[in-house]
N, C-alpha and C positions, 0 to 999 in steps of 0.2 A: 484378569481384570481388563476391561475394555473401556477406554475413555474416549467418548465421542459426543457429537452433537448433530442435530439435524438443522440444515440451513435452507433458506428459500421460503416458499409459501406454506409448506406443510407444518402443522402444529406438532407432529410427532413422526418418528420413523421407526425402522426396525431392521435388524440384521439377524440372520440365522448363523449361529456359531457351531462349528464342527471341529472335532479333533480327529484327524485322519492321516493316512499315508499321503505324502506329498506327491507321489507318482502312482501310476496305475498299479493295482486296481482300486486305489483311493479308498481302501477299507477304513470305515469309521471305528473309533475306539470307544464310542459311547453314543448316547442319543443326541440328536440335533436340538439345540436349545435356542429358543426365540429370545432376543434381547431388545427391549424397547429403548429407542433413542429419543432423547428429549431436546428441547430448544437450548437449554443451558448445558455447558460442559458437565458431564456426569460420568464418574467412573463406576461401571457396573460389574458386579461379580458374576462370574460364570463358573459353575462347578462341573467338571467332567469326572465321572467315576467309571473306571474300566477294570474288568477282570483280566484283560489281556495285557501282555507285556508290550509297552510302546517302544519300538526300536529306536535306539539312539541315532540322531541325525537323519531320520527318515520320516518323521511326523511333522505335521503343521497344523496350526490353528487357522481355519479358513472362515472368512466372513462372507456369507451370501447376502447380497444387497438388492436383489431383483424382485422382491416380493411385491413392491409397489413403486409408483413413480415418486422418487425422492432424491434428495441430495444430502449426503452425509459426510461429515469430516471426522476422521479418526486421528486422534492425537497420539495414542499409545496403546499397545497391547502388552501386558505383563503376564508371564506364565510362571506360576509357582507350583512346585511339586511338594506334595505332602505324603507322609507315610500311610500305608493301608489301614493303620489303626486309628487314624483320625476320624472323629465323629463329624460327619458332614453337616449335621444339624446345627453345629456351632457356627457355620459360615454365615455371613450376611446374605440377604436375599436381594435380587434385583427388583427394581420398581417395574411392576407388570403393567402392561397396557390391557384394559378390558377387551375381551374378544366376544364376538357374536357373529351371526350371519343373517342375511336377508331371508325371510320366510320362517324364522324361528318362533314367532309369536303363536300362542295357542290357537287362535282363530284364523290362522293364515288360510286364505282362499285356496291356494294350491293344494294344501293338505286335504281339505274337504273334498275337492275334486278327485284327488288321487285315491282316497279311501272309497269313494263311490265307484271309481273304475275297478278297483280290486274286487268289490262286491259283484260287479257286473261281469267282469272278464276272467277273474281267477277262479271263481266258483263255477261248478258245472251241475247239470242234472244227472245224477248217478242212480244206478239200479243194479240189483243182483238177485239171484235166486239162492236162498239159504238152504243148504243141504244138511241132512241128518247123518248120523254115524254110518248108516247103511247106504248112503248116497242118494237117498230119496228127498224130494223137496219137502220142507217143513211148512205146511199150510197153517194159517191162523195162529202163528207163534210169535211171541214177543222176542224182539231182537234188539240188542244194544250195539251200536256202531260208533267207534271212536277212532278218529284219525291218528294213526301211529307214526306215519312218515309222509311228509309232503312229496308230491310229484315234482314241484318246483325245487330247484337245488339250493337250499339253505345249507351252508357248510363252512369248512375251514381247511387251511393247510394243516397237515399232520405229519408225523414221523413214523415210518413203517415199524420200527422196532418196538414201539409202544403197544402194538396190537398182540405181541407175544411175550412182552416183558412181564415179570412177576412182582414188581415192586408195587407199593401202595399208590405211588404216583401214576404208574401205568394203568392200574385198575381204575383210578378216578378219571384218567384221560379217556379210557374206553367208555366209561359210564356216561360222560357228557356227550361224546360222539353219538352213542346209541340213543340217548334221550332226546337230543335236540336236532341233529343234523340229518340231511337227506342227500348230501354229496360231500366228497372230500377231494383233496389234491395232495399228493406227496410233495412236501416242501423242497427237498433236495434229492430224494432217493432215486428218481428217474432222470436227473440231469446228467449230462455227459461227464461232469466232474466226479461222479460216483461210479463211473464205468471206465476208469483209466486202463489202458491195455497192459500196464506193468503191475497191476494189482496181483498179489499172490493168490494162489488157488483157495487158501483157507478164508481169505477176506472176501473173495467172490462168492464162495459157498455161503458164508454168513449173510452177506447182502441178499442173495437170492432167497435164502430161507426166510429171512425177515419179511421180504416182500411177498413171498408166496403165502405166508401166514396172515399177513395183513389183507391181501386180496381175498383170501378165503373167509376171514372174519367178516369183512365188509359185505361180501356177496351173500353170506348167510343171513344178513340183516337187511338186504335190499338197499345198500348204500352204494351208489355208483361212484366212480373215480374219474377225475379229469387227468389227462396225461400232460405233464409239464416237465420239461419242454424238450423238443428235438434239437434245436439249434438256437444259440444266442448270437446276434450280430455284434452287439457290444461285447468285445473280447472277454470271454469268461476267464476266471482266475487260473484254471488248469491249462490254458493255452497261452498265457502271457509270456512265458519264458521260451516258447518254441519260436525259433527264427526262420525256419524253413517253411515257407507257405504251402508247399506241396505236401509236407508232412501234416500240417494242420488240415488241409483239404481231405486227405485220405483218412486221417484219424476221425474227422467229423463224420464222414460218410459211413465208415465202418462202425462207428459208435451208434449211429442212427439205426443201422441194420441190426446190430446186436440187441439193442434195447427193444426194438419193435418185435423182434423174434421172441424175446422173453415175455413181453407183455401180452402179445397176441390181441385178443378181443376183450381184455380185462379192464380197459378204459372205454369211456363213451365218446371221447374226443381228444384231440391233441392240440396243444399250443405248439404249432410247427415252428414258428419263428418268434423268438422272445427278444424284446428290446431292439427292434430294427432302427429306431430313431434316437432314443436316449443315449446319453454319454457320447455325443457326436464327436466329430473330428477324427484324429488319427487312431484313436482307440476303438476302431471298428474293423471287424474282419473284412468287410466289403471295401475297405480303403486300401487293402494290401494287394499288390500285383498278383494276378492269377486267382484271386478269391472274390472278384467283383460279382460273380454270379453264383457264389456258393449257396446262398439262400435258395435260389431257384433249383439248383442241383438237389438240395435237401428236399425241397417240395416235390420234385419229380420222383425221387427215390421213395419217399414216404408214400406217395400216391400209388406207386407200383406195389406196395406192400399191404395196403389197407384201404377200405372204403369209408373209414370213419371221418367225421367232420373235422376240418382243419381251421384253427383259429390263429390270428395274429395277436400277440400279447404285448401291450405297451402301457407305460405309466404317464401320468400328467396329461391325459387326454382331455380332462375337464378344465384344464387351464388354457385360457385363450392364448394363441400365439403359435410359433413354429412347430412345437411338438405335436399339437393337435392337428394342425394343417398338414404337416409332413406325414403323419400317420395315415391320414385320409388319402393323401396322394400316393403313398406307398401301396396301400391296398388297391387303389384304382389301377396303378401300373401292373400289379400282379394279375389282376383280372384281365387287363388289356393284353397281357402276355399269355392268356389262356389258362391261368391257374384258378381253381375254384376255391374261394375263401368263404367258409361257412359262417364265420363270426369274428367279432372283435372282442378280445379279452382286455378289459379296461382295469388295470391294476388298482387304481383309486387309493393310493397312499396319500393321506391328507395330513397337513400340519395346520395348527391354529392360525398361522400367519396368512393363510389363504384358504378360506372355506367358501367355495362357490355355492350359490343359492340352489335349492332343489329345483327351482324353475330352470336355472342354467343347466343343471345335470340333464333334465328332460329335453332341453333344446339340443344339447350335444348328442344325446341319444337319437333324437329325430334325425339329425344330420347324418349319422353313420348308418341309420336304418335304411337310407337310400341306396347304400352300396353293399351291405351285408344283411342276410336274413336274421341273424341272431347276435346277441350281445351278452356278455357276462361280466359282472364285477368279480375279478379273480383274486385280488390280494388286498382287500380292504383293511385299513387301520387308520387311526387318527391319533396324533400326538398333540397334547396340550400341556401347558405349564400349570400344574396344580389346579386344574379346572375340570374335574371329572363330570360335573353337570353339563358342561358344554360338550364333552365327548359323548355323553349319553344322549343328549338331545340331537346331536348331529347324526349319530348312528341310527337313531330312530327315524329321522327324516330321510336319510339316504335309503334305508330299508323300504320305507313307504314309497318313495319315488320310484325305486327300482322295481318293486313288486307290482306297481301300478302300470308299468309300461310293458306292452305286449312283446317288445323286442327281446326282453331279458329271459334267459333260461335259468340263471343261477346267480347267487350272491355268496361269495366266499370271503371269510376273514383270512388274513395271512398269519394264522396262529391265534389261539385263544387262551393259552395258559402262560403265565409269566415265566415258569420254569423251562419253557420251550418256545421262545418267541424272539424274533430278530430285533424287536424293539420292546423290551419287557414293560416299559411304561405304557405301552398301547394294548396290553393284554386285557382280556375280559374277566379272567380269574387270576387272583394273586397267587404267589408261589405256595401259600398255605391252603389254597383252594377256596378261600373266601371270595365271594362274588363281588365284582365291582359294579357300579351303576350301569355301565355300558353292557355288562353281561346280563343284568336284570332286564335291560331293554330286549335282548335276544329272547330271554325266557318269556317275557310278557307278550311280545308280538308273535314270535314264531310258535311258541308253545301254548299260548292261551288265546290271544285275540284272533289269531288266524288258525283257529282250531275248530273242527266239526265233531260234535258228539250228539247223537240222537238215539231215542228209543222208539221203535216202530213195531208194527204188527204186520206180518206177512199176509199176502192175499191167498186165495185158494190155490194158486200155483206156487206158493212159497216165495213170491217176489216182494221186495221192498224197494221203494224209490224215495230219493231225497235230494236236496240241493246242498252242496258243500264243496270243500276244497278237495281236489283229486289227490290220490296217493294211495298208500297202503293203510288199510283199516283193520283194527281188531274187531272181530265180529263174534259176539257172545250170544248163544242161544242154547237153551236146555242145559245150562251149566258147562257148556263146552265153548272154548275160545279158539279161534283160528285167525290167521293173518291172510287178508284177501285184498286184491287190487281191483275194485269195481270199475266198470267201464261206463 
């Protein structure tokens, strides 16, 4: 229970409440909850539900107050513990502040302009020669062409083991990936924490087998993979307890070499540096003596091992302020030091307490387009408090804005199923696989609105031409269907 009030000129205020470890790595034990603060003293209920054991004397309730310019007085915070059998539906609910964002209205001019750009720039004039069973061109033949997989990277974070698992959940997981997505990223499988040098041989073998099976399944379906990540500057959990900085340095470099040797060319790009700015202060590897240039050492080593594009991956780039500005400066300094940065990975984790307008998203994209040739939304999700309509509308508009801007090569969710999601409340499919409104947005726009399906007749040389979204097409002629990527 949080008793607080807003003072000053504001009519209302807000805090974000988190239950987390009080020290690094500040692990959360549940979702971040927005709490509206009102003019009068009000005691607001906040319910944290966790599946993990909360360590005694190591957790804290944290109130984040920087969502807006505001002055808040907090009188008290009462923490009550209830048994796991308690029905949380019986608890009182906080007084919610209505949420929205600029540019949400149905006739918003930005959206009309964006949709026109998509029609103009994302579609192409395509053609192909349709061949028969004997390899001969099929002249004057009716052909049906249906886009099967976009060239643009619409996708999600996934877990490698689900591509070889035999459970019904694994099957449903693969079904949605195959049906809807044209790119994926492994959530944790390629991070250094999954490649600890002290892992036993059987654990390493299981990890490698799951990844090999996943890479194979995805390659067979023409679904590329992003590599995530080679190094995290914000100290990752697996390095927190190591005090010897030289051990951290060598372990990081050895891990980069091991993972890249295993992956080879099975990814299309790498997030070389993750979180170079977020979680600032002492909890950063580059603040430790001897590790100030470790990110550049990793960059140099990785470049010696591959020619793949390298991305810098960071969060809250769409929020005005130091994190956006410092990310821009970080990339500028890398380039000034002679490192080639192919793109910005913008994680884009959103909370209803701050939803920047689509026009602001486009403006920030324009800014970074001046220093990197490509951009990607790499970890999209949105958390709201019992407002799935808001989540669906915002997901739709972020999708439209991103797809309309030529700088973007991909848009990825950070998970899509509640049963395998770091923020279950932000999933697009519930644990029982029922689809949520934000998932319906994905199916409507990726699967239907941005879909090309035509029936044509080949000319005397067996050629057909059409305008549509590029990608892999199912081509059906004379009762035979094949998968082709037209140029």
